C-alpha positions in Angstrom: 39.8 -6.1 2.6 38.1 -8.3 5.2 34.5 -9.4 4.6 32.5 -8.1 7.5 29.5 -10.2 8.6 27.2 -7.2 8.3 28.0 -6.8 4.6 26.1 -10.1 4.1 22.9 -9.1 5.9 20.9 -8.0 2.9 22.9 -8.8 -0.2 21.2 -7.6 -3.5 22.1 -9.4 -6.7 21.0 -7.6 -9.9 19.0 -9.2 -12.7 18.2 -7.2 -15.8 15.0 -9.4 -16.3 13.3 -7.3 -13.7 14.0 -3.9 -15.2 10.7 -2.2 -16.1 9.5 1.2 -15.0 12.9 2.0 -13.5 16.4 1.7 -14.9 18.8 -0.8 -13.3 20.6 2.2 -11.7 17.3 3.5 -10.2 16.4 0.1 -8.9 19.8 -0.3 -7.2 19.5 3.2 -5.7 16.0 2.3 -4.3 17.5 -0.9 -2.8 20.3 1.1 -1.2 17.8 3.6 0.2 16.0 0.6 1.6 19.0 -0.7 3.5 20.8 -3.3 1.4 24.3 -3.9 2.8 26.0 -5.2 -0.4 25.3 -5.1 -4.1 26.4 -7.6 -6.7 26.2 -6.7 -10.4 25.4 -9.8 -12.4 25.4 -9.3 -16.2 25.3 -12.3 -18.6 24.3 -10.6 -21.8 26.0 -7.2 -21.9 29.2 -6.7 -24.0 32.4 -5.8 -22.1 32.3 -2.1 -22.8 28.7 -1.7 -21.7 29.3 -3.9 -18.6 32.3 -1.8 -17.6 30.4 1.5 -18.0 27.6 0.1 -15.9 30.0 -1.2 -13.3 31.7 2.2 -12.9 28.3 3.9 -12.5 26.9 1.5 -10.0 30.2 1.4 -8.0 30.1 5.1 -7.7 26.5 4.9 -6.5 27.3 2.2 -3.9 30.2 4.4 -2.6 27.7 7.1 -1.8 25.9 4.7 0.5 29.1 3.2 1.9 28.1 -0.2 0.6 30.6 -2.7 -0.9 30.2 -3.5 -4.6 30.8 -7.0 -6.0 31.0 -8.1 -9.6 29.7 -11.5 -10.6 32.1 -13.8 -12.4 34.0 -11.2 -14.5 37.4 -10.8 -12.8 38.6 -8.3 -15.5 35.6 -6.0 -14.9 36.1 -6.2 -11.1 39.7 -5.2 -11.4 39.0 -2.4 -13.9 36.2 -0.8 -11.9 38.1 -1.3 -8.6 35.2 -3.2 -7.1 35.4 -4.2 -3.4 34.6 -7.8 -4.3 34.3 -10.5 -7.0 32.0 -13.5 -6.7 32.6 -16.7 -8.6 30.8 -20.0 -8.9 32.0 -23.6 -9.0 32.3 -23.5 -12.8 34.3 -20.3 -12.8 37.9 -19.6 -12.0 39.1 -21.1 -8.7 39.4 -18.7 -5.7 43.2 -19.3 -5.6 43.5 -18.1 -9.2 41.2 -15.2 -8.6 43.4 -14.1 -5.6 46.4 -14.1 -7.8 44.6 -11.8 -10.2 43.0 -9.4 -7.8 45.6 -9.2 -5.0 44.8 -9.0 -1.3 42.6 -6.0 -1.2 39.6 -7.4 -3.0 37.0 -9.6 -1.3 36.3 -13.0 -3.0 33.0 -14.7 -2.6 32.4 -18.2 -3.8 29.2 -20.2 -4.4 29.2 -23.5 -2.7 26.7 -26.4 -2.2 28.4 -28.7 0.2 30.8 -28.8 3.2 33.6 -30.1 0.9 33.2 -27.2 -1.5 33.0 -24.7 1.4 36.2 -26.0 3.0 38.0 -26.0 -0.4 36.9 -22.4 -1.1 38.2 -21.3 2.3 41.6 -23.1 1.7 41.8 -21.2 -1.6 41.3 -17.8 0.0 37.6 -17.1 -0.1 36.4 -14.3 2.1 32.7 -15.1 2.1 30.5 -17.9 0.8 27.1 -17.9 -1.1 25.3 -21.1 -0.1 22.2 -22.4 -1.9 19.8 -23.0 -3.2 18.1 -22.4 0.2 14.7 -22.9 -1.4 13.3 -23.7 -4.9 14.2 -20.8 -7.2 13.3 -19.8 -10.7 16.3 -17.4 -11.1 18.7 -20.3 -11.6 16.9 -23.4 -12.7 20.0 -25.5 -12.8 20.7 -25.4 -9.0 19.3 -28.0 -6.7 17.8 -27.1 -3.3 20.2 -28.0 -0.5 19.5 -31.1 1.5 18.0 -30.7 5.0 20.6 -29.5 7.5 23.3 -28.7 4.8 23.1 -24.9 5.3 23.9 -25.3 9.0 26.6 -27.9 8.4 28.4 -25.5 6.0 28.1 -22.5 8.5 29.4 -24.7 11.3 32.4 -25.8 9.2 33.8 -22.4 8.2 34.8 -19.2 10.0 34.0 -16.8 7.3 30.7 -15.0 6.6 28.0 -17.1 4.8 25.1 -15.7 2.9 22.1 -17.9 1.9 20.8 -17.6 -1.6 18.1 -19.1 -3.8 14.3 -18.8 -3.6 14.4 -16.6 -0.5 11.5 -14.1 0.1 9.6 -12.6 2.9 7.4 -15.6 3.6 10.3 -18.1 4.0 13.2 -16.0 5.2 12.7 -16.7 8.9 13.0 -20.4 8.2 16.8 -19.7 8.0 16.9 -18.7 11.7 19.3 -21.0 13.6 21.3 -22.1 10.5 24.2 -19.7 11.3 24.0 -17.7 8.1 25.1 -14.0 8.3 22.4 -12.9 5.9 20.5 -13.4 2.7 21.2 -12.8 -1.0 18.2 -11.9 -3.0 17.3 -11.3 -6.6 13.6 -11.3 -7.5 12.5 -10.6 -3.9 14.2 -7.2 -4.3 14.2 -6.3 -7.9 10.8 -7.8 -8.7 9.1 -5.7 -6.0 6.8 -2.8 -7.0 8.3 -0.6 -4.2 11.9 -1.8 -3.9 12.8 0.6 -1.1 9.9 -0.4 1.1 10.4 -4.0 0.3 14.1 -3.8 1.3 13.2 -2.2 4.6 11.0 -5.2 5.5 13.5 -7.7 4.2 16.3 -6.0 6.2 14.2 -6.3 9.4 13.6 -10.0 8.8 17.3 -10.6 8.0 18.3 -9.0 11.3 16.0 -11.5 13.1 17.6 -14.6 11.6 21.1 -13.7 12.8 20.3 -12.8 16.4 
């Protein structure tokens, strides 16, 4: 499955830390109603059985909205729930190994932080890249903010879709205009919002502006 640029426009990455008045399922549905173009399920604490059950439920939900569903890190879960994509970091399994496991139909996203990592990911069969941190972020404290110009350098170096991630919200999103990114991946800006659906509509409009 080819990773279309429009899948990257408003890419929602789940985080259980923001679950409050709504369940994660309800939060994701609100985001889908608001126009997110891709959903990535990230679970660090759930056991395998609970993770798989949740993956099936959210994948079915994404299908209703015709939005691709990615699993973060866990290749086995991605295969078992027939996700459209799997996203891995630099510390996880290399894209080439992931491709051997998942076959040609599943999209592979890879987190990169430099031109060298980006080119290596492409050589190993990545279909899309997550590049960051674009800005200072509290979601992943161990990730450094990219040097000035690095986002554009990575986008210029590859011919697959690139999504910016890390510390992105309404007030700074437009600063990414001109970098060449195909969209933004957001965690707290979506799932920490009081009205997720309304917030996603605003974020989607801003994301469309940066890629014109």
